N, C-alpha and C positions, 0 to 999 in steps of 0.2 A: 744278733738275734734278740728279739724282745723277751722279757721275762715270761710272758704268757705263752709264747711259742716254745721256750725252753721247758716250761712246765708240761706242755703237751708232749714234747719229745720224750721226756722222762716217763710220763704216764704211758705213752705208746710202747716204749721199750719194756715197761713193767707188764703191760697187758699181753704183748706178744710173747714175752718170756714166760708169763704165767700159763700160756696155752699148753706148754709142755708139762707143767705141773698137773693141769686139769686132765690132760690126756692120760698121764700116768695114773691118776686117781680113778679114771672111769673106764680105761681100756679093758681091764680084765673082766669086769662085770658086764659091760655092754658088748664087748668084742670089738675088734678094730673096725669092721664094716659098719655095724650099727652106730657106733659112736661117731664115725665120720659122717654118716648120713644125718644123724640128729644134729650134728654141728651145722651142716649146711642148711637143713630145714629150719632150724631155730634162727639162724642168721637171716634167712630169707623172710621169715615171718616178722622179725624185728625191723627189716628194711622196707616193709610195705608202705609206711608213710612217705618214704623218699621217692616212690615211683608214682605218686598220685598226680603229679603235674603232667599236663598234656604234652609239653615239650619233651620231658624225659621218656614218656611212653612212646612217643613218635620216634625218638632216637633209638630206643630199644628195638622197635619193629623194623626200622631201616637197617639195623646192624645185627640182627638176631643170630646169624650163623657165626660170624667171627666172635661175638660175645659168648656164644655157646662153646666154641673151641677154647676160649680163654678160661671159661668156667671149668672145662675138663682138665686143662693143664695147670691152672693156677689154684684150683680149689679141690675139685672132686678127687683126682688122683693123689695129690699131696696129702689131703686129709686122710685118705685111706692108708697111705704108706706110713705116715707119721703115727697114726693111731695103732697100726700093726706094730711098729717099732716100740711104741710105749709099753707094750706088754712085756718086753724083755729088757729095755734100756732105761737107765735112770733119766729123770727129766732133764737134769743138767747136761748130760752127754748128748741127748737128742737136740737140745738147744744149741750146743756148740756146732753140731753138724749143720744146723740151719744157716750158719754163717758162710758156708762154702758156695752159696748160689752166685755171688758176684764173681768168684773165681771161674766158675763154669761158664758164666755169661761172657767174660773176657776171653777165655780160652776158645770157646766155640766161635765167637765173633772173629777171632784172629785166624783160626784154622779153616773155617768154611765160608765166612762172609767177607773176607778181605779187609777186615777192620785193622787199623794200625795199632801197634803195640810197641812203645819205645822200650829202651833197655831197662829203665827203672821199673816200669810196669810189668815187663816180662820177668824181671827178677822177683817182683812181688808175687807173680803167679807161681813161680817155682817154689818160693818160700811157703806160700799158702798150701800148695799141694803136698809139700814135705810135712807140713803140720797135720794135714789130713792123714798121711801115712803113719805119722807118729801116733795120732789118736787111735787109728784102727789097730795098729800093732800093739799098742799098750793096753787095749781094752778087749781083745779077743777072748781073753781068759776071765773076763768079769763074771762073778758069780759062779754058778755050776752048770750053766747051759751054753757052752762055747759055740755050738752050731747055731742055736737060736739067736744068740747075740750077734754072730756074724751076719745072719740073714737080716736081723733088725737094722744093723748098720748099713747093709746094702739097700734096705728100704729107704733109709734117710738120704742116701746118695741119690737113689732113684727119684725121690720127691724133689730134690734140688735140680735134677735133670729136667723134670717137668717145669719147674719154675724158670729154668733157662730158656726152654722153648717158648713159654708164655711171654717172657720178657722180650725176646727177639720178635715174636709175632706181633705183640702190642706196639712195639716201636715202629714197625713197618706198615701195619695195616690199620691201626686205630688212632692215628695222630689227630684226626679230625673229630673224634668222638670224645665227649666229656669224660674225664677219668672216673668221676664218681658214678656215671652211668655204666661204665664198663665194670666197675667193682660191684655195684648192686646187681646188674644183669647177670654177671658171672655167678653170683651166689644163688640166684633163682635157677639158673641152668644147672648148677651143681646139685641143688636140692632135687630137681626133677630127675636127674640122672641117677642119683643115689637112692631115691625113694624105694623102687622095687627091691633093690639089694638090701636095704634096711629092713624091710618087711620080711624078706626071705631069711636074713641072718639074725632076726631078733632073738635075744637070749631066752632060753626056756625058763630060767629063773629071773624074776623081776629084779633089776638092780636096786641096791639100797639107797637110802636118802643121800648119803655122801656122794655116791656116783651120780645121782641126778643133779645135785648142786654143782658138781664139777662139769657136767654136760651143759647146764644153763650158763655157767660162767664162761665156758668155752664158746658157746654160740653167741650169747648176747654181748659179753664184754670183749673177748679176745678176737672176735670175728666182726660182728656188725658194728659195734662202737669203735673198734680199732680202725676199721677202714674209713669211717667218717672222720676220725681224728687225723689219720694219715693224709687224706686229701685236703683237709683244712690246713694242715701244716704245709703241704706242698704249695697251696695258694698263697699263704702268708709269708713263708720263709724261703721258698724256692727248693729246687731239687737237691742240691748238695747238703744243706742242713737237714732236710727231711731224711736223706739216706743215711745220716749218722745213726739212725735208729738201729741199723744193722750191727753196730758195735755194742749196743745196749742189750739186745735180745739174749745172747749167750750169757752175759753177766747176770741178768735177772733170772734167766733159766736156772743157772747154778745156785743163785741165792735162794730162790723159792724152793728148789729141791732140797737144799740143805736145811732150811728153816722148817718146812712143813712135813717133809718126808724123812728127815734125818739122813740124807744121802751124803756119802763121803766124797770129798773132792780129792781125787787121786793126782799123783804127779803127772800121769799121762794126760788127764783131763786139763789140768792147769797149764802144762807146757804146750799141749796141742792147741788150746784156746788162744794163748798168747801168740804163738807162731802163725796160726790161721788169721787172726785179726791183724797182725802186722802185714801179712801178705795181702789181705783185702784192702788195707789202708793204702799200700803202695800201688796195687793194681787198679784201684778205682780213682787214684789221684787225690784221695783225702789227705794223704801224707806226701808232701813234696820235698824231695832232697835237693834243695836249690843249689847247694854247693857242689854236689856230685853232678847234677845235670849240667851246670855251667862248665865244670871242669871237663866233662866228656863231650860237651857241645851238643847235648840232647835237647831238642825242642820239647818243652813241657806239654804243649798242646797236641803233640803227635799221638 
């Protein structure tokens, strides 16, 4: 990987990790729904220059329905669920939950879509899910609102279920559409879907300056700019190096939460994060146990 691509990879991990910091900073004042809506609306406004070309507009018109469905599953619903969770969960903990999406993609592909899963990747799936259980079990008593925290963690899992559907749908229905067109179009679709709910759920008291700064950072930096960087990285470095960002998001999420919000890093958080990332690395093939696979006679490409 070139140094410039590595720099983009780290920046992307920092931006997506910071999204959980910004949600935590803005969720209580905006409310989960209004913050999610403003995130999508702000990202759509920032993306307007990218849809000015005739080719991109034509591609969006030809694929408006699948792009809308991806906007619902990959943006609108996850934005709402993670923003709701941010009212009760530390930023670092929410970021760790974001790492389970690849596990759910692998599990659902194996269970319902007939995708192959060799022994090493299946073992990684089990390890990752055990890490999720460790994380949930160790944090149900966080703070003084056990029930609220439980629902917030359920919302994080629900957001990743939405990402899982979006990943499978994109892989099967959007192969011929430019990825950046899908990303931009889905933000516009999410903005339109969330606009009436944002107006309806707008807070009675105007959020303060810090909350507005968090919202702008979330929309412009963590959503609009981050998508552009991600697809640039895909084009220059390929899929496998770009997907390495999944391992940076929880790390940066924990770092930003500790630095700017004074969040404690508990044993459950640290242990769950390590176990989940190990499971993700094995399940996605980012970590290959060559000696083990050879000894067991397992084909790595299976």
